[in-house]
N, C-alpha and C positions, 0 to 999 in steps of 0.2 A: 354841704360841705366845704370844709376848705382846705385848698393845697397849700402846702408849705413855700413859701415864696420862691426856693431852691428848686422844688418840681417843675415851678409852671415858668422857668428859667428855662430850663433842661427841657422841656416841653415845645419852647418856643422854639429854643436853638434846632432841634429837631427838626420841627415842622420847617424851618428856612432852610436847613439843607439841598429841600430839591427846588427844581426850576422849570414851571411849565410854560414852553413854548408854542408862538403862533408855528406849526410849519410852512415855509415860505418854498415855492417853484425856485427855480432858477430864474423865470422870466420876470415874475413877481417882483425878488430882490432888484432886478435891474430897473425896473419902473419905479420902485419904492426907491429906492437908493440918490441922494442928492450927486455921489461922487462913486467912482469904479474904479480902483489906477492899479498897477501891477508895478509894484515896491519892492528897495530892499529895507529892513530894519536898521538903523545907524546908532538907536540906542533907544533904554528901559530904564524908565525910573518910575520909581511910587510919589503920589500927589493927592493931599487932602484938600478935599473940597466938601465943606459943611462937614456933616457926618460921615461922606465917602471916599473909598480909597480905591483911586483909581491907576491904572498902568497905563502912563503917557510914552508914547512910541512913537519917534520920528521917521517917517518914510521918506527914504529918499525914492521918487519916481520914477519908475522906468518909462512906464506907459501910463497917458491918460485917456482912459475908454470912458468915461463921461463925468461934466462938472466943469469946474474953472483949472483949466490947466497951470500948474505950477514944478516948481524943481522939485519940492519938500511939503509933508505934510505931515500936522499933530494930532492924532488919534487918541482917543481914551478910552479904555478897557473897563470896565468896572471891577472892582478888587484890586489888592496888589499888597502892596508893605510901603508903611512910608516910616522913617526908624523904629522902631519898636513895634509899631502897630502892625495888623496882617488885618486883612481882608478877604474870604474867600466868595466869592459870587460863582454857584454853579454853573454850567454852560457856557459861561466866558472862555473867552478864547485866550492859550497862552503865546504872546508874540513875542520871539527869539531875536536878539540882535544878529547881523549878518543874516539871516532868514530872509528868501525872499518870496511874497505872495500878492496873490491877487486879491483886493480888498472892496469887499460891498459896502459905503459907507453914507449915513446921514448925518447931517446936522442938523441939529434941533435950532428954537428960537434963543435959546442960551448961547449959541454959536460953538458947543463944544463936538468937536466930529466925533462917533463911535459907528462902531462895526453892527451892518443890517440883521439882526437875529442873533445876537452874539456868533459863535462857532458856525451857523450855517455861512456866514458873511465874510468866512476866511477860507483860502484855498491855497495850500501850499504849492508851491513854485518847487518842479527838480526835472534835470535830467535824467531818462530814464535808455533804461535799455545801452545796447550795443548802435543804435543806430542815432544817438543823439538827441531824441527828441523831448522836449520839453513841455511836460506835463501838469497841469491841475490837479489837486487831489483835495478832496474835503471829506474827512471820515465821519461815517453818520455820528449823529448825537446819540450821546446815552440819558440825554433829558429827555421828562413826558413831552410831546407833542401832540398838538391839537389839530384838526382840520378847519380851516379859519370857516368854513363855509357848514359844518354839520356841528361841528365841535365838540366831533369824537374823537377818541385817541387814535393816533396814526405811529405806525413806524418808521423811522428815519430810514435813508437809504446811503449807501456812499457815492460820492459823483466822482467821478476821472475820465478827463478828459484830454487832447493836446491844450496850448498855449492857444494855439493860433484858430482850435475848434471854437473855443470858450468867446474870443475876442469877435470870431463871429456871428454869433451868438449874441453875444451882446450888443453887438450891429444893428442886426435883425432885428432883434427886439425894440430897437432905439428906432429903427426905421419905422418900422408898424405903429410905433406908439404917435409918431407924429403926424 
């Protein structure tokens, strides 16, 4: 039996809506990242590279926790808008201009810097409560996640801690890796 072309396209489109991610622990993200920065997004725009559209975010770096220090860095997130074209990648974070984040990043052979583990590598930075403490927060991913060792599905959990605690955790993990 042969399916009509439209049915094949709709089935393929439905299959592409979900993303399966390898669940990454915090220490694992620290080790695998080529850069870890705390910074503010100064601009966001779409750019097409081949058949993929990326959201290009320029980050004004407040602190470098890992990698080669600099004042700014460009980060590319799969999916976005370029002119009249829109590409949606399930599990990709939505970086917003003016917002502050801690970003776990990796730069591949192509030289393009991306977020580690899609939304897993983005922590919102916000002042919380009356005490003025700055906290880093990552919501639980809604994507299907697999345990790297067993390949079994796992449920992601949100992460929330003071920025100073996150910085210390990164430094401790990096110190243990040396």
